[in-house]
C-alpha positions as CSV (number, residue, x, y, z in Angstrom):
1,M,-26.1,-28.2,67.1
2,H,-23.5,-25.6,67.6
3,L,-23.3,-22.4,65.6
4,G,-19.9,-20.6,65.4
5,H,-19.3,-17.0,66.2
6,D,-20.0,-16.1,62.5
7,L,-23.2,-18.2,62.4
8,R,-22.0,-21.2,60.5
9,I,-24.2,-24.3,60.7
10,D,-22.1,-27.4,60.9
11,I,-23.1,-30.0,58.2
12,A,-20.0,-32.1,58.3
13,G,-20.9,-35.7,58.7
14,L,-24.6,-35.1,58.4
15,E,-26.0,-38.0,56.4
16,H,-29.7,-38.4,55.6
17,G,-31.8,-37.1,58.4
18,S,-31.8,-33.9,60.5
19,R,-30.1,-32.0,63.2
20,A,-31.7,-29.6,65.7
21,I,-30.4,-26.1,65.9
22,D,-30.7,-24.3,69.3
23,H,-28.3,-21.5,69.9
24,E,-27.9,-18.0,71.3
25,V,-25.6,-15.5,69.8
26,E,-24.6,-12.0,70.8
27,P,-25.4,-9.2,68.4
28,S,-21.7,-8.3,68.1
29,G,-21.3,-11.7,66.4
30,I,-23.2,-10.5,63.4
31,K,-21.3,-8.1,61.1
32,D,-23.1,-4.8,60.3
33,L,-26.1,-5.5,62.5
34,S,-28.1,-2.4,63.3
35,A,-27.5,-0.7,66.7
36,E,-31.0,-1.4,67.8
37,F,-30.0,-5.0,68.5
38,L,-28.3,-5.1,71.9
39,R,-29.8,-8.3,73.4
40,P,-29.0,-12.0,72.7
41,I,-30.4,-13.5,69.5
42,L,-32.1,-16.9,69.8
43,I,-31.8,-19.2,66.8
44,T,-33.8,-22.4,66.8
45,G,-34.8,-24.9,64.1
46,S,-33.3,-27.7,62.1
47,V,-31.2,-28.6,59.1
48,R,-32.3,-31.7,57.2
49,R,-30.4,-33.6,54.5
50,V,-32.0,-35.5,51.7
51,N,-29.5,-36.9,49.2
52,H,-27.5,-33.9,48.0
53,R,-29.8,-31.3,49.4
54,F,-30.0,-29.6,52.8
55,Y,-33.2,-28.0,54.0
56,L,-32.8,-25.3,56.5
57,D,-35.7,-24.0,58.7
58,I,-34.8,-21.7,61.5
59,R,-36.5,-19.1,63.7
60,I,-34.7,-16.0,64.9
61,A,-36.0,-14.2,67.9
62,T,-34.7,-11.2,69.9
63,I,-35.8,-7.9,71.4
64,A,-34.9,-4.6,69.7
65,D,-34.3,-1.5,71.7
66,L,-36.0,1.4,69.9
67,V,-37.0,5.0,70.3
68,C,-40.6,6.1,69.8
69,D,-41.0,8.5,66.8
70,R,-43.8,10.3,68.5
71,S,-42.7,10.7,72.1
72,L,-38.9,10.0,71.8
73,E,-39.3,7.6,74.7
74,P,-37.3,4.3,74.6
75,Y,-39.2,1.1,74.3
76,T,-38.6,-2.5,73.3
77,E,-40.1,-4.5,70.4
78,S,-40.0,-8.3,69.8
79,V,-38.5,-9.3,66.5
80,D,-39.4,-12.9,65.4
81,R,-38.5,-14.0,61.9
82,Q,-38.3,-17.3,59.9
83,I,-35.7,-18.4,57.4
84,S,-36.2,-21.3,55.1
85,A,-33.6,-22.1,52.5
86,V,-32.5,-25.1,50.3
87,Y,-28.9,-25.8,49.7
88,E,-27.5,-28.3,47.2
89,L,-24.0,-29.9,47.0
90,N,-23.3,-28.7,43.5
91,G,-19.9,-27.2,42.8
92,E,-20.9,-25.6,39.5
93,L,-23.9,-23.9,41.1
94,A,-21.8,-22.7,44.0
95,Q,-19.2,-21.2,41.7
96,E,-21.9,-19.5,39.6
97,Q,-23.6,-18.0,42.7
98,R,-20.3,-16.9,44.3
99,G,-20.4,-13.3,45.4
100,Q,-24.1,-12.9,44.5
101,D,-27.0,-11.9,46.7
102,L,-28.8,-15.1,47.3
103,A,-31.9,-13.7,49.0
104,D,-34.2,-14.6,46.1
105,V,-32.5,-17.8,45.0
106,D,-34.5,-21.0,45.2
107,I,-31.6,-23.4,45.6
108,R,-28.2,-22.3,46.9
109,G,-25.1,-24.1,45.8
110,L,-22.6,-25.6,48.1
111,Y,-19.2,-27.0,47.2
112,P,-19.1,-30.8,47.6
113,D,-16.6,-30.6,50.4
114,A,-18.6,-28.0,52.3
115,Q,-18.4,-28.4,56.1
116,W,-20.9,-25.7,57.1
117,I,-23.6,-23.3,55.9
118,D,-23.0,-19.7,56.8
119,V,-26.4,-18.0,57.7
120,S,-24.9,-14.7,59.0
121,E,-26.1,-12.5,56.1
122,D,-29.6,-14.2,56.1
123,V,-29.9,-13.6,59.9
124,R,-28.8,-10.0,59.6
125,Q,-31.2,-9.2,56.7
126,E,-34.1,-10.9,58.4
127,L,-33.5,-9.0,61.7
128,M,-33.3,-5.7,59.8
129,L,-36.5,-6.5,58.0
130,G,-38.2,-7.3,61.3
131,L,-37.7,-3.7,62.6
132,P,-40.9,-1.6,62.3
133,M,-40.8,1.2,59.7
134,K,-42.8,3.5,62.1
135,R,-41.4,3.2,65.5
136,I,-44.3,3.9,67.8
137,A,-44.3,2.7,71.4
138,P,-47.2,0.4,72.2
139,Q,-48.9,2.9,74.5
140,Y,-49.1,5.5,71.7
141,R,-50.2,3.3,68.8
142,E,-53.9,4.1,69.1
143,Q,-53.5,7.8,70.0
144,S,-53.3,10.8,67.8
145,I,-50.6,13.5,68.3
146,E,-53.3,15.7,69.8
147,Q,-54.0,13.1,72.5
148,I,-50.3,12.6,73.3
149,F,-49.4,16.3,73.4
150,P,-52.6,18.2,74.3
151,D,-50.6,21.3,75.2
152,L,-49.3,21.7,71.6
153,T,-52.8,21.9,70.2
154,A,-54.6,23.9,72.9
155,G,-55.7,27.3,71.8
156,E,-54.4,29.6,69.1
157,V,-50.8,29.5,68.2
158,E,-49.0,32.8,67.7
159,P,-47.4,33.0,64.2
160,D,-43.7,33.0,64.2
161,S,-42.5,36.6,63.3
162,R,-39.5,35.2,61.4
163,W,-41.9,34.2,58.6
164,E,-43.4,37.7,58.1
165,A,-40.9,38.6,55.3
166,L,-41.6,35.4,53.4
167,E,-45.4,36.0,53.8
168,K,-45.0,39.5,52.3
169,L,-43.1,38.1,49.3
170,R,-45.7,35.4,48.8
171,G,-48.4,38.0,48.9
172,K,-46.7,40.1,46.2
173,Q,-46.6,37.1,43.9
174,S,-50.4,36.4,44.2
């Protein structure tokens, strides 16, 4: 199944049954995607229709280019996320949900004449959520700062003379 540049899943003519999704998209094809994503994004899965409902199950996989918070060295991290969503051909529901964030909605409305399902925002959000909060290169994950930078912790550190005036003020308040 083909996905358009803006990640629309074609559902036109899909009667009961399913279609496979197997596509690669460039990060530039996803609006407002974080700069850490420079490599192609693989999208695989299926869309299945049962009566007036479409069941979407896709996997998103790519590699993010990150910078280690500890060493400032560049490294890569795999990002692998799942999206499952249910859509229903229901014009009233589609109108009611128009312009809303649908991330926590159980059933998403589609207009009866819908030709596609746009998953751009879902893919963008899932990729962003897949980025680690702490960006630590694999070789440093089990090491303390002292192990990574032994020179910084060796011996006594001379106090910075710029702080002397502040120390004097602090001493007067005690």
